N, C-alpha and C positions, 0 to 999 in steps of 0.2 A: 513720951515721944521725945526723940532727939531734938536738941536745940538747933534751929536754923541760924547760921552765922550771919548776923547783921553787921556787926562792927568788923571792919577790915584792918583795925589798928595792928593786930598781931601779924597779919600777912604783910602789912606795910613795913613793919620792922624786919621781918624775914627777908623781904626783897631788898631793902636798904642794906642789910648786913651782908647779903650775898654779893651785891654790887660793890660795896666797899672792900670786901675781902679780896676782890679781884683787882682793886685799885682803879675801878672804872668810875668815870664821872656819869652823871645822868645823861649827858649828851652822847657819851659812847654807848650806853645801854640803848638809848633811843635809836641810834644809828644801826646797832646790831640787831635789834628786834623789830624795827619798823613800827614802834609804838611811840607816839608823840612825847616830847619832853614834858609837856604840861600834864599829860595823863599819868606818866610815871611819877611825877612830883605829887600829884593828888593821891595816888595809890600809896606811896611811901608815907604820906602824912595821915593816911587812914581816912581821907576825905571822899574817896571814890572806890566803889567795888568794881573790879575788873570783870569783863565778860570772859566767857570760856575761850573766845577767839584771841583776846589779848593775853590770857594766861598761856595759851599755846605758843604764841610768839615769844613771850618772855622765857618760857621753858626752853625753847630752841636756842635762844641767844645765850642763856646761862648754862646750857647743857645740864639742866636739872629736870627730873621727871615731875609730872604734876603732883604726885604724892609728896615728893621732896619739897616742892614749893609750899605745900600746905603744912609741912612739918614745922615745929617751932624752931627758933634759932638754936644752933648747936649749943649744948651745955644746959639746956632747960629740960626739966623732966616733963613727961606727959602722963597724966592720969596715974601717977604713982609709979611709973616705970623709970628705970635708970636713965640718966642723961645720955645723949648720943653725940658723937662727933660729926664733923662735916662729911656729907656724902654718904652717911650710913643708912639712911632710909632706903630700903629695897636692895641693899647689898648683902650678899651671902657672907657669913663669917669666915674668917681665915681657917685653914685646915687645923684641926685641933683646938679651935677657939671655944670658949665657954658659951653654952646656950643660955638664953635668958630664962629667968625663973617663970614657972607656970603662973598664968594670970587669967582671970575672967574679965572680959570687957562687956559691960552691959550696953544694950542698944541705946539706952537713954543717955549714956555717957559719951556717945560719939557725936561730936559737933558736925552738923551738915553744912554744906555750902550750896547756895542756889545762884545760878547765872541770872543776873538781872535782865538779860536780854531775851533768853529763850526759855527760862524756867528749868533748864537742865539742873539736876540735883545730884550731888555726889556725897557719899558717906564713907569715911575710912573704915574698913573692916579689920585690917591688921594694925598693929601698933608700929611706930617708927623704928622700933628695935627688931622687928621680925625680918627674916632674910628676904622675903618677897613683899611687895606692897600690893595689898588687895583692896580694891575700892568697889563699892556698889554704886551704880549710876542709874538714875531714872531719867529717861529721855521723853519729854512730853510729846503728844501727838503733833505732828507737823514741824517739829524742831529739827534744825540742821546745825551741826557743829564741825567746822573744818579745822584741821591742824596742819601746820607746815611740815615738810619732810624733816627739817632739823630737829623737831621734837622727838623723833624716833632714832636719831643717829647714835644714841648711847645706851639704849635699853632694848630688852626683849619683852614682847608684850603678847598676852593671850586675852581674848575676849570670849566670854561665856554668856550666852543669852539665857536669862532665867524665865522671863515671860514676855509676851508680845513679839514683835517683829522688828528687826534692826536691818536697815540697808546700809552697808559699809562700802563706800567708794574707796578702793585701794589703788590709788593711781588711776590708770585707765580702766581697770577691772571693777565691776560692781558685784557684790555678793549680798544676797538676801538671806538673813539668818533667822531661824525660828527658835522657839523655846527648846533648850537643850543643845542647840548647835554651838560649836566653838570655832574660833578662828585664830590661828597663830600668825601674827604679823611677820612679814619677811623683811626684805631690805628696806631702808628708809625711803619713803616717798610721801607726797602729800596725800592726806586721807580726809574723808568726811564721814561723820556718823549722822545718819538720817532716820527719822521715824516718819514714814509715809502713810501711816495708818491713823485711825481715829482713836486709838487707845495708847496709853503709856507703854513704853518698852523699858524693861528693867534688865540690866546685865551687869556682870562682874568683870572687872579689868584686873589682871595680874601682871605686875611689872617687876622685872629683875634688871638691875643695872649691869651692863656689859663693858662699860668703859668709865674711867674716872675723868671728870672735867679738868 
């Protein structure tokens, strides 16, 4: 079974590195994300695990996708793969660029992350070096996870329901997706992923970066 990520030390380092790379103070990130300065400090020190809602706000402020936020700091290898540079997670390689070497990723080697508030569980399916970021999400019964419009301003995203039923509020429109259904997200707007059933919903999220922060 994959390991549930309990320690957020690595994520804290990643967040701190991205903030400093922009020359931002904690106060500036707090203002841009609407996440309190105290919470950001705790996350960066690895003392607090952010909720999915907080992650969405940080994603929007830093213009990094969720998979990029969970990737290691640039320059660090992942599970034997080559090190990557800033912003490469989920980016297509340049024309004529070299493809990564073939690699097997075992399910047991994929570290999972669970939202401490809703139980929302995410597992990276693709590696940080792959042109698209593919993530498996399990949304527990009754869970609701909102994301701000800013989290979608720099990516193209597709949602593919594998099992269960997903209610996706796409701005004012609401879509109920069943097993096998897909939804390609359009223009950036506030969205909420909801499971209004009594069973878990499992879906895949495919993300491709469309702009550089």
